C-alpha positions as CSV (number, residue, x, y, z in Angstrom):
1,M,4.2,-112.8,-27.3
2,A,4.0,-110.7,-30.0
3,A,7.0,-108.4,-29.7
4,V,10.7,-109.3,-30.2
5,I,14.0,-107.2,-29.6
6,M,15.6,-106.2,-32.5
7,A,19.4,-106.2,-33.1
8,S,20.9,-102.9,-34.3
9,D,21.6,-104.1,-37.7
10,G,17.7,-104.5,-38.4
11,G,17.4,-108.1,-37.7
12,Y,16.7,-109.9,-34.3
13,D,19.1,-110.4,-31.6
14,P,19.0,-114.6,-31.8
15,V,19.8,-114.8,-28.3
16,I,16.9,-112.7,-26.9
17,S,14.5,-114.4,-29.5
18,K,15.3,-117.7,-28.3
19,L,15.0,-116.8,-24.8
20,I,11.3,-115.3,-25.8
21,T,10.5,-118.7,-27.7
22,S,11.5,-120.6,-24.8
23,L,9.5,-118.7,-22.5
24,K,6.2,-118.9,-24.4
25,E,6.7,-122.7,-24.4
26,T,7.9,-123.5,-21.0
27,D,5.8,-125.0,-18.3
28,N,7.9,-124.2,-15.4
29,L,6.7,-120.8,-14.9
30,S,2.9,-121.5,-13.6
31,D,3.1,-118.0,-12.1
32,E,1.4,-115.4,-14.2
33,Q,3.2,-112.3,-12.3
34,D,6.7,-114.1,-13.2
35,L,5.8,-114.5,-16.7
36,G,4.5,-111.0,-17.1
37,F,7.5,-109.6,-15.4
38,L,9.9,-111.5,-17.6
39,Q,7.9,-110.5,-20.8
40,N,8.2,-107.1,-20.1
41,L,11.9,-107.1,-19.3
42,L,12.6,-108.9,-22.7
43,Q,10.6,-106.1,-24.7
44,S,12.0,-103.2,-22.6
45,K,13.9,-100.4,-24.9
46,E,16.6,-100.2,-22.0
47,L,17.5,-104.0,-22.3
48,N,17.5,-103.7,-26.4
49,A,20.0,-100.7,-26.0
50,L,22.4,-102.7,-23.7
51,V,22.1,-105.8,-25.9
52,N,23.2,-103.5,-28.9
53,V,25.8,-101.6,-27.0
54,H,27.2,-105.0,-25.5
55,S,27.1,-106.6,-29.3
56,K,29.0,-103.7,-30.7
57,V,31.7,-103.9,-28.0
58,A,32.1,-107.4,-28.3
59,K,32.4,-107.3,-32.2
60,I,35.2,-104.9,-31.5
61,N,37.1,-106.9,-29.3
62,K,36.8,-109.8,-31.6
63,D,37.8,-108.2,-34.9
64,D,41.4,-108.1,-34.7
65,R,41.3,-105.5,-37.2
66,I,40.1,-102.9,-35.0
67,A,41.5,-104.1,-31.9
68,P,43.1,-101.4,-29.4
69,L,46.6,-100.6,-29.9
70,L,47.0,-100.1,-26.3
71,S,44.9,-100.0,-23.0
72,A,46.7,-97.4,-21.1
73,S,46.3,-94.2,-23.4
74,M,45.8,-92.1,-20.4
75,Q,49.4,-93.2,-19.1
76,V,50.7,-92.4,-22.4
77,L,49.3,-88.9,-22.4
78,M,50.9,-88.2,-18.8
79,E,54.3,-89.2,-20.3
80,V,53.9,-87.2,-23.4
81,L,53.0,-84.3,-21.4
82,E,56.2,-84.7,-19.1
83,L,58.2,-85.0,-22.6
84,L,56.8,-81.7,-23.7
85,A,57.0,-79.5,-20.7
86,P,60.6,-78.7,-21.2
87,R,60.1,-77.9,-24.7
88,C,57.0,-75.4,-24.3
89,H,59.1,-72.3,-24.0
90,I,61.0,-73.3,-27.1
91,S,58.3,-74.2,-29.5
92,P,55.0,-72.7,-29.7
93,L,53.6,-76.0,-31.2
94,C,54.7,-77.9,-28.2
95,K,53.1,-75.4,-25.7
96,E,49.7,-75.7,-27.9
97,I,50.0,-79.3,-27.8
98,F,50.9,-79.3,-23.8
99,H,47.5,-77.3,-23.1
100,L,45.4,-79.5,-25.6
101,L,46.3,-82.6,-24.0
102,Q,45.2,-81.2,-20.4
103,T,41.7,-80.5,-21.6
104,P,39.2,-82.3,-19.6
105,H,37.1,-83.3,-22.8
106,L,40.3,-85.3,-24.5
107,Q,41.2,-86.9,-21.1
108,S,37.7,-88.1,-20.7
109,V,37.6,-89.5,-24.4
110,L,41.0,-91.6,-23.5
111,L,39.6,-92.9,-20.1
112,A,36.6,-94.1,-22.2
113,H,39.0,-95.7,-24.5
114,D,40.9,-97.5,-21.7
115,A,37.9,-98.9,-20.1
116,I,36.8,-100.5,-23.3
117,A,40.2,-101.9,-24.1
118,Q,40.5,-103.1,-20.5
119,K,37.2,-104.8,-20.9
120,D,35.9,-102.8,-17.6
121,F,32.2,-103.2,-19.2
122,Y,31.8,-106.6,-18.2
123,P,29.5,-107.0,-15.3
124,H,30.6,-108.0,-12.0
125,L,28.5,-110.8,-10.8
126,P,28.4,-112.2,-7.3
127,D,29.9,-115.6,-6.8
128,I,27.3,-118.4,-7.0
129,P,26.5,-119.7,-3.5
130,I,27.7,-123.4,-2.9
131,E,25.4,-125.4,-1.3
132,V,27.1,-127.8,1.1
133,D,26.1,-129.5,4.5
134,E,26.3,-127.6,7.6
135,D,29.0,-130.1,9.0
136,E,31.0,-129.9,5.5
137,E,33.7,-127.2,4.8
138,T,34.3,-126.1,1.4
139,I,37.8,-126.8,0.2
140,K,39.5,-125.1,-2.7
141,I,42.8,-126.4,-4.2
142,V,45.0,-123.9,-5.5
143,Q,48.4,-124.4,-7.5
144,L,50.9,-121.8,-8.1
145,V,54.3,-122.3,-9.8
146,K,57.4,-121.3,-7.9
147,S,59.9,-119.0,-9.2
148,N,62.3,-116.5,-8.1
149,E,59.6,-114.2,-7.7
150,P,57.9,-114.4,-4.0
151,L,54.4,-115.6,-4.0
152,G,53.3,-112.1,-2.8
153,A,51.1,-113.4,0.3
154,T,51.9,-113.3,4.1
155,I,50.2,-115.7,6.7
156,K,49.6,-115.2,10.5
157,T,48.1,-117.4,13.5
158,D,44.2,-116.4,14.0
159,E,44.3,-115.2,17.5
160,E,40.9,-116.9,18.4
161,T,41.1,-120.2,16.4
162,G,44.6,-120.8,16.3
163,K,44.3,-121.7,12.4
164,I,46.9,-120.7,9.8
165,I,45.3,-118.0,7.6
166,I,46.3,-115.5,4.8
167,A,47.1,-112.3,6.3
168,R,47.5,-110.3,3.3
169,I,47.9,-110.3,-0.6
170,M,50.6,-108.3,-2.1
171,H,49.2,-106.1,-5.0
172,G,50.6,-107.4,-8.5
173,G,52.2,-110.6,-6.9
174,A,51.8,-114.2,-8.1
175,A,49.1,-114.8,-5.5
176,D,47.3,-111.6,-6.6
177,R,47.5,-112.4,-10.3
178,S,46.1,-116.0,-9.7
179,G,42.8,-114.6,-8.3
180,L,42.2,-117.6,-6.4
181,I,43.8,-116.9,-3.0
182,H,42.3,-114.2,-0.6
183,V,42.5,-112.5,2.4
184,G,41.0,-114.5,5.7
185,D,41.2,-118.0,3.7
186,E,42.4,-120.6,5.9
187,V,45.5,-122.9,5.3
188,I,44.7,-126.5,5.6
189,E,47.7,-128.1,3.6
190,V,50.9,-127.0,1.8
191,N,52.1,-129.7,-0.9
192,N,50.2,-132.3,1.3
193,I,51.7,-131.3,4.5
194,N,49.2,-130.7,7.0
195,V,49.8,-127.3,9.0
196,E,47.7,-127.6,11.7
197,G,49.5,-126.8,15.0
198,K,52.2,-125.4,13.0
199,T,53.4,-121.7,13.2
200,P,53.8,-119.3,10.5
201,S,57.4,-119.9,10.5
202,D,57.4,-123.6,10.2
203,V,55.0,-122.9,7.1
204,L,57.3,-120.4,5.6
205,S,60.1,-123.1,5.8
206,I,57.9,-125.5,4.1
207,L,57.5,-123.0,1.3
208,Q,60.9,-122.2,1.1
209,N,62.2,-125.8,0.7
210,S,59.6,-126.7,-2.1
211,E,60.1,-126.4,-5.6
212,G,58.2,-126.3,-8.9
213,T,54.4,-126.2,-8.2
214,I,53.1,-125.5,-4.8
215,T,49.9,-126.7,-3.8
216,F,47.7,-125.0,-1.4
217,K,44.5,-126.5,0.4
218,L,42.4,-123.8,1.5
219,V,39.3,-123.1,3.3
220,P,37.6,-119.8,1.7
221,S,36.9,-117.0,3.7
222,D,33.7,-115.7,4.3
223,G,33.9,-112.6,2.2
224,K,36.7,-111.3,-0.3
225,L,38.1,-108.1,0.3
226,D,38.3,-105.5,-2.6
227,Q,42.1,-105.4,-3.8
228,R,41.6,-102.1,-6.0
229,E,44.8,-100.3,-5.9
230,S,44.6,-96.9,-4.8
231,K,46.2,-94.1,-6.6
232,V,48.0,-92.1,-3.8
233,R,51.4,-91.0,-4.2
234,V,53.6,-89.8,-1.0
235,R,57.0,-88.4,-0.8
236,A,58.9,-90.3,2.0
237,Y,60.4,-88.3,4.8
238,F,62.6,-91.0,6.5
239,N,64.9,-93.8,5.1
240,Y,63.2,-97.4,5.7
241,E,65.3,-100.8,5.3
242,P,63.0,-103.8,6.0
243,D,66.0,-106.3,6.8
244,G,66.7,-104.2,9.5
245,D,63.2,-103.8,11.0
246,P,62.6,-106.7,13.5
247,Y,59.0,-106.1,13.3
248,I,58.0,-106.4,9.7
249,P,55.6,-109.5,9.3
250,C,57.8,-110.6,6.2
251,K,61.2,-109.2,5.4
252,E,61.0,-110.7,1.9
253,A,57.9,-108.9,1.3
254,G,59.2,-105.4,2.6
255,L,60.3,-102.3,0.2
256,G,63.3,-100.4,1.1
257,F,63.4,-96.7,0.3
258,Q,65.0,-93.4,0.9
259,R,64.3,-89.9,2.3
260,G,62.8,-88.0,-0.9
261,D,61.9,-91.3,-2.7
262,I,58.0,-90.9,-4.5
263,L,56.1,-94.0,-3.3
264,H,52.8,-95.0,-5.0
265,I,50.7,-96.4,-1.9
266,V,48.6,-99.2,-3.5
267,S,46.9,-100.2,-0.5
268,Q,46.1,-98.8,3.2
269,D,43.9,-101.7,4.3
270,D,46.2,-102.5,7.1
271,S,46.6,-100.0,9.8
272,Y,50.2,-100.9,10.4
273,W,51.7,-102.1,7.2
274,W,50.7,-100.4,3.9
275,Q,51.7,-101.9,0.1
276,A,53.6,-99.7,-2.0
277,R,55.6,-99.5,-5.0
278,K,58.6,-96.9,-6.0
279,E,57.0,-94.3,-8.6
280,G,58.3,-95.2,-11.9
281,E,59.6,-98.8,-11.2
282,K,58.3,-101.4,-13.7
283,T,57.9,-104.1,-10.9
284,T,54.5,-105.4,-10.6
285,R,54.7,-106.5,-7.0
286,A,54.2,-104.3,-4.3
287,G,56.1,-104.1,-1.2
288,L,55.0,-104.0,2.6
289,I,56.4,-100.4,4.4
290,P,55.3,-98.8,7.7
291,S,52.1,-97.2,7.6
292,R,52.1,-93.2,8.8
293,A,50.6,-94.3,12.3
294,L,53.3,-96.8,12.9
295,Q,56.1,-94.7,11.9
296,E,54.6,-91.8,13.9
297,R,54.6,-94.2,16.9
298,R,58.2,-95.2,16.3
299,I,59.3,-91.6,16.1
300,L,57.6,-90.6,19.2
301,H,59.1,-93.7,21.0
302,D,62.6,-92.6,20.0
303,R,62.4,-89.1,21.0
304,T,61.3,-90.1,24.6
305,Q,64.4,-92.6,25.0
306,K,66.4,-91.4,27.5
307,E,70.4,-91.4,27.2
308,P,72.7,-92.6,29.9
309,N,73.3,-88.9,31.3
310,G,69.5,-88.7,31.3
311,D,69.1,-86.4,28.8
312,T,66.6,-87.1,25.7
313,K,67.7,-88.0,22.2
314,T,67.6,-85.3,19.4
315,E,67.0,-82.8,22.1
316,N,67.0,-79.3,20.3
317,D,65.9,-76.0,21.3
318,D,64.0,-75.2,18.6
319,F,63.1,-79.0,17.8
320,D,59.7,-78.8,15.9
321,R,57.9,-81.2,18.2
322,E,54.5,-80.8,16.7
323,M,56.0,-81.8,13.2
324,I,56.3,-85.7,12.8
325,A,57.9,-86.4,9.4
326,T,56.8,-89.6,7.8
327,Y,55.0,-89.2,4.5
328,E,53.4,-86.4,2.6
329,E,50.9,-87.0,-0.1
330,V,51.9,-85.3,-3.4
331,A,51.0,-84.8,-6.9
332,K,52.5,-83.7,-10.0
333,L,52.5,-79.8,-10.2
334,Y,52.5,-78.4,-14.1
335,P,54.1,-75.1,-14.7
336,R,51.7,-72.5,-15.7
337,P,52.4,-70.0,-18.5
338,G,53.4,-66.6,-17.2
339,V,53.5,-67.5,-13.3
340,F,56.5,-69.0,-11.8
341,R,57.1,-70.7,-8.6
342,P,59.3,-68.5,-6.1
343,I,62.8,-70.1,-5.6
344,V,64.0,-70.7,-1.9
345,L,67.4,-71.1,-0.9
346,I,68.4,-72.4,2.4
347,G,71.7,-73.3,4.2
348,A,74.0,-72.8,7.1
349,P,75.7,-69.3,7.6
350,G,78.8,-68.9,5.2
351,V,77.7,-71.8,3.0
352,G,77.1,-69.2,-0.2
353,K,73.6,-69.2,-0.3
354,N,73.5,-65.5,-0.6
355,E,76.4,-65.4,-3.3
356,L,74.2,-68.1,-5.3
357,K,71.3,-65.7,-5.1
358,R,73.2,-62.7,-6.1
359,R,74.5,-64.5,-9.0
360,L,71.2,-65.7,-10.5
361,V,69.6,-62.4,-9.9
362,A,72.6,-60.7,-12.3
363,R,72.5,-63.4,-14.7
364,D,68.8,-62.2,-15.9
365,P,67.6,-59.1,-13.8
366,E,64.6,-58.8,-15.7
367,K,63.5,-62.3,-15.1
368,Y,64.9,-63.3,-11.5
369,K,64.2,-60.3,-8.8
370,S,64.8,-60.8,-5.1
371,P,62.8,-58.7,-2.7
372,V,64.6,-56.1,-0.4
373,P,64.4,-57.5,3.0
374,Y,63.5,-55.3,6.5
375,T,65.7,-55.0,9.1
376,T,65.8,-53.2,12.5
377,R,69.9,-53.2,12.7
378,P,71.9,-50.1,12.0
379,M,72.8,-49.0,8.3
380,R,76.4,-50.1,7.6
381,P,79.1,-47.9,6.1
382,G,78.8,-48.5,2.3
383,E,75.0,-49.6,2.6
384,V,72.4,-47.7,0.9
385,A,68.9,-47.6,2.2
386,G,66.3,-49.7,0.0
387,R,69.3,-51.7,-1.8
388,E,70.6,-54.1,0.8
389,Y,67.8,-53.4,3.2
390,L,65.1,-51.3,4.3
391,F,65.8,-50.2,7.7
392,V,62.9,-49.7,10.0
393,T,62.3,-49.2,14.0
394,R,61.8,-52.5,16.0
395,D,58.5,-50.8,17.2
396,K,57.4,-50.5,13.4
397,M,58.5,-53.9,12.2
398,E,56.8,-55.6,15.5
399,T,53.8,-53.8,14.5
400,D,53.8,-55.1,11.1
401,I,54.7,-58.4,12.0
402,A,51.8,-58.9,14.6
403,A,49.7,-57.5,11.3
404,G,50.7,-60.3,9.3
405,K,52.3,-58.2,7.0
406,F,55.6,-60.3,6.8
407,I,55.7,-63.7,4.8
408,E,58.9,-64.5,7.2
409,H,60.9,-63.1,9.6
410,G,63.2,-64.0,12.6
411,E,65.8,-62.6,15.0
412,Y,69.6,-62.7,14.7
413,K,72.1,-61.2,17.1
414,G,69.3,-58.8,18.5
415,H,68.1,-57.5,15.5
416,L,65.0,-58.3,13.5
417,Y,64.8,-59.3,9.7
418,G,62.2,-60.2,7.5
419,T,60.5,-60.3,3.9
420,A,57.0,-58.6,3.5
421,S,54.2,-60.5,1.7
422,E,53.5,-57.7,-0.8
423,S,57.1,-57.7,-1.8
424,V,56.8,-61.1,-2.8
425,K,53.2,-60.7,-4.5
426,A,54.4,-58.0,-6.6
427,I,57.5,-59.8,-8.3
428,V,55.2,-63.1,-9.0
429,N,52.5,-60.8,-10.3
430,A,54.9,-59.1,-12.6
431,G,56.1,-62.5,-14.3
432,C,59.4,-62.7,-12.7
433,V,60.9,-65.4,-10.6
434,C,61.1,-64.4,-7.0
435,I,64.6,-65.5,-5.2
436,L,64.3,-65.9,-1.7
437,G,67.2,-66.6,0.9
438,P,65.5,-66.8,4.3
439,H,66.7,-68.3,7.6
440,Y,65.6,-71.9,7.6
441,Q,63.1,-71.6,10.4
442,A,60.9,-69.4,7.9
443,L,60.5,-72.6,5.7
444,K,57.4,-73.6,7.6
445,S,55.7,-70.5,7.0
446,L,57.2,-70.1,3.3
447,R,55.9,-73.4,2.3
448,T,52.2,-72.6,1.4
449,V,49.6,-73.3,-1.3
450,Q,49.6,-69.6,-2.1
451,L,53.1,-69.4,-2.5
452,K,53.9,-73.1,-4.1
453,P,57.9,-72.4,-3.6
454,Y,60.5,-74.5,-4.9
455,I,62.9,-75.2,-2.2
456,I,66.8,-75.9,-2.5
457,H,69.1,-76.8,0.2
458,I,72.7,-75.4,-0.3
459,R,74.9,-77.5,1.6
460,P,78.8,-77.6,2.5
461,P,81.3,-80.1,1.0
462,P,83.0,-82.3,3.8
463,F,85.6,-80.4,6.0
464,E,88.6,-80.9,3.9
465,E,86.9,-79.8,0.8
466,L,85.2,-77.1,2.4
467,K,88.6,-75.5,3.8
468,K,90.5,-76.2,0.2
469,T,87.9,-74.6,-1.8
470,R,87.4,-71.6,0.4
471,T,91.1,-71.1,1.4
472,K,91.5,-71.2,-2.7
473,A,88.8,-68.6,-3.4
474,R,89.9,-66.4,-0.5
475,A,86.7,-66.3,1.0
476,R,85.9,-63.9,3.7
477,S,84.1,-65.1,7.1
478,T,80.6,-63.9,7.4
479,F,81.0,-64.8,11.2
480,D,82.8,-61.6,12.0
481,E,81.0,-58.4,10.9
482,T,83.9,-56.1,11.9
483,N,87.3,-57.7,10.5
484,S,87.6,-59.1,6.9
485,R,89.5,-62.4,7.2
486,G,89.5,-65.7,6.2
487,F,87.2,-68.5,7.9
488,S,88.7,-70.2,10.6
489,D,88.6,-74.1,11.3
490,E,86.1,-73.9,14.1
491,E,83.9,-71.7,11.9
492,F,84.0,-74.4,9.0
493,N,83.2,-76.9,11.6
494,E,80.3,-74.8,12.8
495,M,78.9,-74.5,9.3
496,I,78.9,-78.2,9.0
497,R,77.2,-78.8,12.2
498,S,74.8,-76.2,11.5
499,D,74.1,-77.8,8.0
500,E,73.5,-81.2,9.6
501,R,70.9,-79.5,12.1
502,I,69.1,-78.1,8.9
503,N,69.0,-81.5,7.2
504,F,67.7,-83.2,10.3
505,L,65.1,-80.6,11.0
506,Y,63.9,-79.2,7.6
507,G,65.5,-81.3,5.1
508,H,62.4,-83.1,4.1
509,F,60.7,-79.8,3.1
510,C,63.5,-79.5,0.4
511,D,63.0,-80.1,-3.0
512,D,66.4,-80.4,-4.2
513,E,69.7,-79.7,-2.8
514,I,73.3,-78.5,-4.2
515,E,76.7,-79.2,-2.5
516,N,78.6,-75.7,-2.9
517,C,82.1,-77.0,-3.6
518,E,83.1,-75.0,-6.5
519,L,81.1,-72.0,-6.6
520,T,80.8,-72.2,-10.4
521,E,79.7,-75.8,-10.5
522,A,76.9,-75.3,-7.9
523,F,75.8,-72.0,-9.7
524,E,75.5,-74.1,-13.0
525,K,73.3,-76.6,-11.1
526,L,71.2,-73.7,-9.6
527,V,70.3,-72.3,-13.0
528,T,69.5,-76.0,-14.2
529,L,67.1,-76.3,-11.3
530,A,65.6,-73.0,-11.8
531,N,64.8,-74.0,-15.5
532,K,63.4,-77.2,-14.5
533,C,61.1,-75.6,-11.8
534,E,59.5,-73.4,-14.9
535,S,59.3,-75.8,-17.3
536,E,58.6,-79.5,-15.7
537,P,55.7,-80.9,-13.9
538,L,57.2,-81.7,-10.7
539,W,56.1,-83.4,-7.3
540,A,54.5,-81.1,-5.0
541,P,52.1,-81.4,-2.0
542,A,48.6,-82.7,-3.2
543,S,47.0,-79.9,-1.5
544,W,48.7,-77.6,-3.9
545,V,47.5,-79.4,-7.0
546,Q,43.8,-79.7,-6.0
């Protein structure tokens, strides 16, 4: 063989050179075809290039002087973006860096850097098959050191064989980090105790009573399932407490959360139990949460349960039965210069939503603008057409509603009210912040990829605080259109009941909420949220970002 593969430094790659020499001297390859194939492979330019790249990368990783400072530069970039976003409107330099860091070429370079730093370039070769007698099982012995951290694996009884097997491996847990235990492995012994004929609860008791090193004797599964983490983030639309769930496979492995929490779903392999972490938490081990399918089934079951009087639970005239709130996939929505998300305020009648909207517009009329709504009701004394409302006939408004000209509309006390789509578009296109205060039932039609609204729920305080603050401020009742008087106790209670109804039916649509106890404090928080909406990346439905 006349040719050899040269290394990048002008010499010969010693490993390849040795292979070629050995190939020429070997007597094991009598097949000329095999010999020719290997000769051509070792002399190929492609292999030479791969060897050169591998040598350089290997040298980088061995040379401490040029070792990577970190292996997650993309994560640092995203954190820097979040820090810069609120300052973009203050500093032109921050704004320039903010947009530079979002360029695809720079992000691609950082992704390549992270891949090399994490040594993702190493080939993933298949496991070497172990030859055993047909009647002999392969056994592996795994030792894990028990600590305060759960082992991060659940077990179950195989329905067909009755044997104890590994049901799932929790991402980031001790079992996962060991790389030695896999889903489907059969458990033979735990700390020299044979588990044949025992139940998963029996095995769990053995583990709980063990200290120090725990030794498993396992029969490997036929195949290893991919444990790669997904990048899905969801917003939870319900509260969950694993300790109160009688059906969770392992309460210790559960992850509790509240409605509105952002969850990182790391695995959806199980159709009933997903693995997740709370976004931003530094814990490495994932926890079990009910899957979307399982939670939807629970909600539907709960809705069909009958009360003693025969009525159905949670029965409401306007209950949105096709909407089953479980999880919504979300992503970070970054602010765009000169294009502001509309701010939508919802709340019970009388809670002060319209007053907060009026104050925000009055604070900066050139920036915050509210479209004039349409109505079919008669004009009242003191009103000016085109200022409070645009007054039209019922026939005209019904025709425009049918033609899809209204972004939201509804009926109150026999009169139609609504906001025209063109009114909102005109405000957004003018580079202003559109402020809307629709009826809460309009949220479904407003919450679209075209508008991308930021929704704030204005809520009343508890009854005593509500009565005290409104009486002190001499607030006038909004329930009585003919007489100027204060709120009655019944109206305060109705406001609270209406708020609870809004929260139950539509609260999961809201990005934030403000308790309107003291009007001045509530307004200050509204201003803070309005600034946050236009300057910071915020979680929004994933479809709005794609």
